[in-house]
C-alpha positions as a Markdown table, in Angstrom:
| # | Residue | x | y | z |
|---|---|---|---|---|
| 1 | Met | 42.2 | -44.6 | 35.6 |
| 2 | Ala | 38.9 | -43.4 | 34.6 |
| 3 | Lys | 38.2 | -42.5 | 31.2 |
| 4 | Thr | 37.5 | -38.8 | 30.3 |
| 5 | Lys | 34.1 | -38.2 | 28.8 |
| 6 | Pro | 33.8 | -36.6 | 25.4 |
| 7 | Gly | 32.9 | -32.8 | 25.6 |
| 8 | Lys | 29.7 | -31.4 | 24.5 |
| 9 | Lys | 29.0 | -29.9 | 21.2 |
| 10 | Asp | 27.3 | -27.1 | 19.9 |
| 11 | Leu | 24.6 | -27.2 | 17.5 |
| 12 | Asp | 23.6 | -24.8 | 14.9 |
| 13 | Ser | 19.9 | -25.8 | 15.0 |
| 14 | Tyr | 17.4 | -28.6 | 16.5 |
| 15 | Thr | 14.1 | -29.8 | 14.7 |
| 16 | Ile | 11.2 | -30.1 | 17.0 |
| 17 | Lys | 10.1 | -33.5 | 17.7 |
| 18 | Gly | 7.2 | -34.5 | 15.4 |
| 19 | Thr | 7.4 | -31.5 | 13.3 |
| 20 | Asn | 9.5 | -29.8 | 10.5 |
| 21 | Lys | 9.9 | -26.7 | 12.6 |
| 22 | Val | 13.6 | -25.9 | 13.1 |
| 23 | Val | 14.9 | -24.0 | 16.3 |
| 24 | Arg | 18.0 | -21.7 | 16.1 |
| 25 | Ser | 19.8 | -19.8 | 18.6 |
| 26 | Gly | 17.8 | -16.4 | 19.0 |
| 27 | Asp | 14.4 | -18.2 | 18.3 |
| 28 | Cys | 11.6 | -17.9 | 20.9 |
| 29 | Val | 9.9 | -21.0 | 21.7 |
| 30 | Leu | 7.0 | -22.5 | 23.8 |
| 31 | Met | 8.0 | -25.0 | 26.3 |
| 32 | Arg | 5.8 | -27.6 | 28.2 |
| 33 | Pro | 5.2 | -26.9 | 31.7 |
| 34 | Ser | 5.5 | -29.4 | 34.4 |
| 35 | Asp | 2.0 | -28.5 | 35.3 |
| 36 | Thr | -0.4 | -29.4 | 32.5 |
| 37 | Asp | -3.0 | -27.0 | 33.3 |
| 38 | Lys | -0.8 | -24.0 | 32.9 |
| 39 | Pro | -0.1 | -22.6 | 29.6 |
| 40 | Pro | 3.6 | -23.2 | 27.9 |
| 41 | Tyr | 6.3 | -21.3 | 29.0 |
| 42 | Val | 7.9 | -18.8 | 26.6 |
| 43 | Ala | 11.7 | -18.6 | 26.3 |
| 44 | Arg | 14.4 | -17.4 | 24.0 |
| 45 | Val | 16.9 | -19.9 | 22.9 |
| 46 | Glu | 20.5 | -18.6 | 23.6 |
| 47 | Lys | 22.4 | -21.8 | 22.6 |
| 48 | Ile | 21.7 | -25.4 | 21.5 |
| 49 | Glu | 24.2 | -28.2 | 22.4 |
| 50 | Ala | 24.5 | -32.1 | 22.5 |
| 51 | Asp | 26.1 | -34.3 | 25.0 |
| 52 | His | 28.3 | -37.4 | 24.3 |
| 53 | Arg | 25.0 | -39.4 | 24.1 |
| 54 | Asn | 23.5 | -37.0 | 21.7 |
| 55 | Asn | 21.1 | -35.7 | 24.3 |
| 56 | Val | 20.0 | -32.3 | 23.1 |
| 57 | Lys | 19.6 | -29.6 | 25.5 |
| 58 | Val | 18.9 | -25.7 | 25.1 |
| 59 | Arg | 20.0 | -22.8 | 27.2 |
| 60 | Val | 17.2 | -20.3 | 27.3 |
| 61 | Arg | 16.3 | -17.1 | 28.7 |
| 62 | Trp | 12.9 | -17.1 | 30.2 |
| 63 | Tyr | 10.1 | -14.6 | 29.5 |
| 64 | Tyr | 7.8 | -14.0 | 32.4 |
| 65 | Arg | 4.1 | -13.3 | 32.0 |
| 66 | Pro | 2.7 | -10.4 | 34.0 |
| 67 | Glu | 1.0 | -12.7 | 36.7 |
| 68 | Glu | 4.3 | -14.7 | 37.0 |
| 69 | Ser | 6.0 | -11.4 | 38.3 |
| 70 | Ile | 6.4 | -10.3 | 41.9 |
| 71 | Gly | 3.8 | -7.4 | 41.2 |
| 72 | Gly | 1.3 | -9.4 | 39.5 |
| 73 | Arg | -0.6 | -8.4 | 36.3 |
| 74 | Arg | -1.8 | -4.6 | 36.0 |
| 75 | Gln | -4.5 | -3.0 | 34.2 |
| 76 | Phe | -2.3 | -1.8 | 31.6 |
| 77 | His | -0.7 | -4.8 | 30.9 |
| 78 | Gly | -1.7 | -6.6 | 27.3 |
| 79 | Ala | -3.3 | -10.1 | 27.1 |
| 80 | Lys | -0.1 | -11.1 | 25.0 |
| 81 | Glu | 2.5 | -9.1 | 27.1 |
| 82 | Leu | 5.6 | -10.8 | 28.3 |
| 83 | Phe | 8.7 | -9.7 | 30.0 |
| 84 | Leu | 12.1 | -10.8 | 29.4 |
| 85 | Ser | 13.6 | -11.8 | 32.5 |
| 86 | Asp | 17.3 | -12.2 | 33.7 |
| 87 | His | 16.6 | -15.8 | 34.4 |
| 88 | Tyr | 18.5 | -18.4 | 32.3 |
| 89 | Asp | 18.4 | -22.1 | 32.7 |
| 90 | Val | 19.1 | -25.4 | 30.7 |
| 91 | Gln | 16.3 | -27.6 | 29.4 |
| 92 | Ser | 15.9 | -30.7 | 27.4 |
| 93 | Ala | 15.1 | -29.8 | 23.9 |
| 94 | His | 12.5 | -32.4 | 24.0 |
| 95 | Thr | 10.5 | -30.0 | 26.0 |
| 96 | Ile | 10.0 | -27.7 | 23.3 |
| 97 | Glu | 6.5 | -27.7 | 22.0 |
| 98 | Gly | 6.6 | -25.2 | 19.2 |
| 99 | Lys | 7.8 | -21.6 | 18.1 |
| 100 | Cys | 6.3 | -18.2 | 18.7 |
| 101 | Val | 7.4 | -14.7 | 18.0 |
| 102 | Val | 7.9 | -12.2 | 20.6 |
| 103 | His | 7.5 | -8.7 | 19.0 |
| 104 | Ser | 8.9 | -5.4 | 20.1 |
| 105 | Phe | 6.0 | -3.4 | 21.5 |
| 106 | Lys | 6.3 | -1.0 | 18.2 |
| 107 | Asn | 6.2 | -3.9 | 15.8 |
| 108 | Tyr | 3.2 | -5.7 | 17.9 |
| 109 | Thr | 1.2 | -2.5 | 17.4 |
| 110 | Lys | 1.4 | -2.5 | 13.7 |
| 111 | Leu | 0.1 | -6.1 | 13.2 |
| 112 | Glu | -3.2 | -6.3 | 11.5 |
| 113 | Asn | -4.0 | -9.5 | 13.1 |
| 114 | Val | -2.6 | -11.1 | 16.1 |
| 115 | Gly | -2.1 | -14.6 | 16.1 |
| 116 | Thr | -1.9 | -17.3 | 18.7 |
| 117 | Glu | 2.1 | -17.4 | 18.6 |
| 118 | Asp | 2.3 | -13.6 | 18.7 |
| 119 | Tyr | 3.4 | -11.9 | 21.8 |
| 120 | Phe | 5.2 | -8.6 | 22.7 |
| 121 | Cys | 7.7 | -7.3 | 25.2 |
| 122 | Arg | 8.6 | -3.6 | 26.4 |
| 123 | Phe | 10.0 | -4.2 | 29.8 |
| 124 | Glu | 13.1 | -6.3 | 31.1 |
| 125 | Tyr | 12.6 | -8.0 | 34.4 |
| 126 | Lys | 14.9 | -8.7 | 37.2 |
| 127 | Ala | 13.3 | -12.0 | 38.7 |
| 128 | Ala | 15.1 | -11.8 | 41.9 |
| 129 | Thr | 14.3 | -8.2 | 42.9 |
| 130 | Gly | 11.0 | -7.7 | 41.0 |
| 131 | Gly | 12.8 | -4.7 | 39.2 |
| 132 | Phe | 11.7 | -3.4 | 35.8 |
| 133 | Thr | 13.6 | -1.7 | 33.1 |
| 134 | Pro | 12.5 | 0.8 | 32.1 |
| 135 | Asp | 10.6 | 1.6 | 35.4 |
| 136 | Arg | 8.8 | 4.8 | 34.2 |
| 137 | Val | 6.4 | 5.2 | 31.4 |
| 138 | Ala | 4.1 | 7.9 | 30.0 |
| 139 | Val | 0.6 | 8.0 | 31.4 |
| 140 | Tyr | -2.6 | 9.1 | 29.2 |
| 141 | Cys | -6.4 | 9.7 | 29.9 |
| 142 | Lys | -7.8 | 10.8 | 33.0 |
| 143 | Cys | -7.0 | 7.4 | 34.9 |
| 144 | Glu | -3.4 | 8.3 | 34.0 |
| 145 | Met | -2.3 | 4.8 | 33.1 |
| 146 | Pro | 0.2 | 3.6 | 30.4 |
| 147 | Tyr | -1.3 | 2.6 | 27.2 |
| 148 | Asn | -2.6 | -1.0 | 26.8 |
| 149 | Pro | -2.5 | -2.2 | 23.2 |
| 150 | Asp | -5.6 | -4.1 | 23.9 |
| 151 | Asp | -7.6 | -1.3 | 24.6 |
| 152 | Leu | -9.5 | 1.1 | 22.2 |
| 153 | Met | -8.7 | 4.9 | 22.9 |
| 154 | Val | -10.1 | 8.1 | 21.3 |
| 155 | Gln | -8.0 | 11.2 | 20.8 |
| 156 | Cys | -8.9 | 14.7 | 22.0 |
| 157 | Glu | -8.6 | 16.9 | 18.5 |
| 158 | Ala | -7.6 | 19.7 | 21.0 |
| 159 | Cys | -5.0 | 18.7 | 23.2 |
| 160 | Lys | -4.2 | 15.5 | 21.2 |
| 161 | Asp | -4.0 | 13.4 | 24.4 |
| 162 | Trp | -5.7 | 9.7 | 24.3 |
| 163 | Phe | -8.6 | 8.6 | 26.5 |
| 164 | His | -10.4 | 5.5 | 27.3 |
| 165 | Pro | -14.2 | 5.8 | 26.1 |
| 166 | Ser | -15.1 | 4.4 | 29.9 |
| 167 | Cys | -13.1 | 7.3 | 31.3 |
| 168 | Met | -15.1 | 9.8 | 29.5 |
| 169 | Gly | -18.7 | 8.2 | 30.2 |
| 170 | Met | -18.8 | 6.5 | 26.8 |
| 171 | Thr | -19.3 | 2.8 | 25.4 |
| 172 | Ile | -16.7 | 1.7 | 23.1 |
| 173 | Glu | -19.8 | 1.6 | 20.3 |
| 174 | Gln | -20.6 | 5.1 | 21.2 |
| 175 | Ala | -16.9 | 6.0 | 20.8 |
| 176 | Lys | -16.8 | 4.5 | 17.3 |
| 177 | Lys | -19.6 | 6.5 | 16.0 |
| 178 | Leu | -18.2 | 10.0 | 17.0 |
| 179 | Asp | -17.5 | 12.6 | 14.3 |
| 180 | His | -15.3 | 14.5 | 16.6 |
| 181 | Phe | -14.0 | 14.7 | 20.5 |
| 182 | Leu | -13.2 | 17.0 | 22.9 |
| 183 | Cys | -12.0 | 15.9 | 26.5 |
| 184 | Ser | -13.8 | 17.7 | 29.5 |
| 185 | Asp | -10.9 | 20.0 | 29.9 |
| 186 | Cys | -11.1 | 21.3 | 26.2 |
| 187 | Ser | -14.7 | 21.3 | 25.7 |
| 188 | Ser | -15.0 | 24.6 | 27.8 |
| 189 | Asp | -12.3 | 26.2 | 25.7 |
| 190 | Asp | -14.2 | 25.0 | 22.3 |
| 191 | Asp | -17.4 | 26.9 | 23.8 |
| 192 | Ala | -15.3 | 30.1 | 24.0 |
| 193 | Lys | -14.2 | 29.8 | 20.4 |
| 194 | Lys | -17.9 | 29.9 | 19.0 |
| 195 | Ser | -19.0 | 32.9 | 17.0 |
| 196 | Pro | -21.5 | 35.5 | 18.6 |
| 197 | Asn | -24.6 | 33.7 | 16.6 |
| 198 | Gly | -23.9 | 30.8 | 18.9 |
| 199 | Phe | -22.5 | 28.6 | 15.9 |
| 200 | Pro | -19.1 | 27.2 | 15.7 |
| 201 | Asp | -16.8 | 29.4 | 14.0 |
| 202 | Ser | -16.1 | 27.8 | 10.2 |
| 203 | Ser | -12.5 | 28.7 | 10.4 |
| 204 | Ile | -12.0 | 26.0 | 12.9 |
| 205 | Ser | -11.5 | 22.7 | 11.5 |
| 206 | Glu | -13.4 | 19.6 | 13.0 |
| 207 | Pro | -11.3 | 16.6 | 11.8 |
| 208 | Lys | -12.8 | 13.0 | 12.4 |
| 209 | Val | -12.1 | 11.8 | 16.0 |
| 210 | Arg | -9.0 | 9.5 | 15.9 |
| 211 | Ile | -9.4 | 5.9 | 17.2 |
| 212 | Leu | -6.4 | 4.1 | 18.7 |
| 213 | Leu | -6.7 | 0.2 | 18.9 |
| 214 | Arg | -3.0 | -1.3 | 18.2 |
| 215 | Ser | -2.3 | 1.1 | 15.1 |
| 216 | Ala | -0.7 | 4.0 | 16.5 |
| 217 | Tyr | 2.8 | 2.4 | 17.3 |
| 218 | Tyr | 4.4 | 5.9 | 17.8 |
| 219 | Phe | 2.3 | 6.1 | 21.2 |
| 220 | Tyr | 4.6 | 3.5 | 22.7 |
| 221 | Phe | 6.8 | 5.1 | 25.4 |
| 222 | Lys | 7.0 | 8.8 | 25.1 |
| 223 | Phe | 9.2 | 9.3 | 28.1 |
| 224 | Leu | 9.3 | 11.8 | 30.7 |
| 225 | Tyr | 11.3 | 14.3 | 28.7 |
| 226 | Asn | 9.4 | 14.1 | 25.4 |
| 227 | Lys | 5.8 | 14.1 | 26.9 |
| 228 | His | 3.8 | 17.2 | 28.0 |
| 229 | Lys | 2.6 | 15.2 | 31.0 |
| 230 | Cys | 4.7 | 13.9 | 33.7 |
| 231 | Ala | 5.6 | 10.4 | 33.1 |
| 232 | Ser | 4.7 | 8.1 | 36.0 |
| 233 | Gln | 6.5 | 5.3 | 38.0 |
| 234 | Val | 4.5 | 2.2 | 37.3 |
| 235 | Phe | 6.0 | -0.4 | 39.0 |
C-alpha cells in the first residue's frame, strides 16, 4: 500500500534568499520573469506554504501593467500604474526578487518622492475579458482625459477645472511662471468683469495659479454624480 504524503503547512513568513527582507501574506513583491529582458512581475502574496520537502511556494494575485492588458497603455496611465487582476497563481518562493509597495491612488499622489519600488493601483482588471472596475472616471481639460499623476496641470481660477499646459498652447516652464490662469472659456467672461476704465475691477481677487503635479490627491476619481462635467467611459 502506498504511503500517504505528508500534507502542506502554512507559513507566516518567508525571507527572500540572499537578503534580510521578510515577506508575509498581503505584501507586494517583485517576481523574476522567465524573459530576462522584461521588468519583474508584480504580485500580491495571498498565502505562503511549504510541502513535505520544505519547498516554499507562494499563492499570488498578479498585478498587470497597462501594456500587459488587452487595451494596452493609454495616455492617462501613469508610468508606475498597475491593475490588480483576478489572475491567481502558485509560484516558487525562490522567484521573489524583492518587495515593493503598491499604493492607493490617493496615497501615491501624496508622495513627495516616488521611489523605484513605489507603484499605484486605481483599477481592478479582469484578465479574461479585459474589463475594468471602475469603468468610468472623471475627465478634465479640453482633451477630456482622466488624470495622469505624472503630468503637470494648471487650474483655471474661474471654473476651477484643470488643464494640461500643452492643451492651452503653453510649455511646462511657461505654466510654472504664471501668476494667474484663465482657460479660454473663462477668459472672455473675465473681460466683461473689467471696470469701464479698462482695468480689472479691484474687488475681483486674482489668486496665484494652482499647479497640480501629484500633490492634489482629492483630484482622484470624482465620479459622474460628483462632477459638474460628465464622466467618460475610458475602457
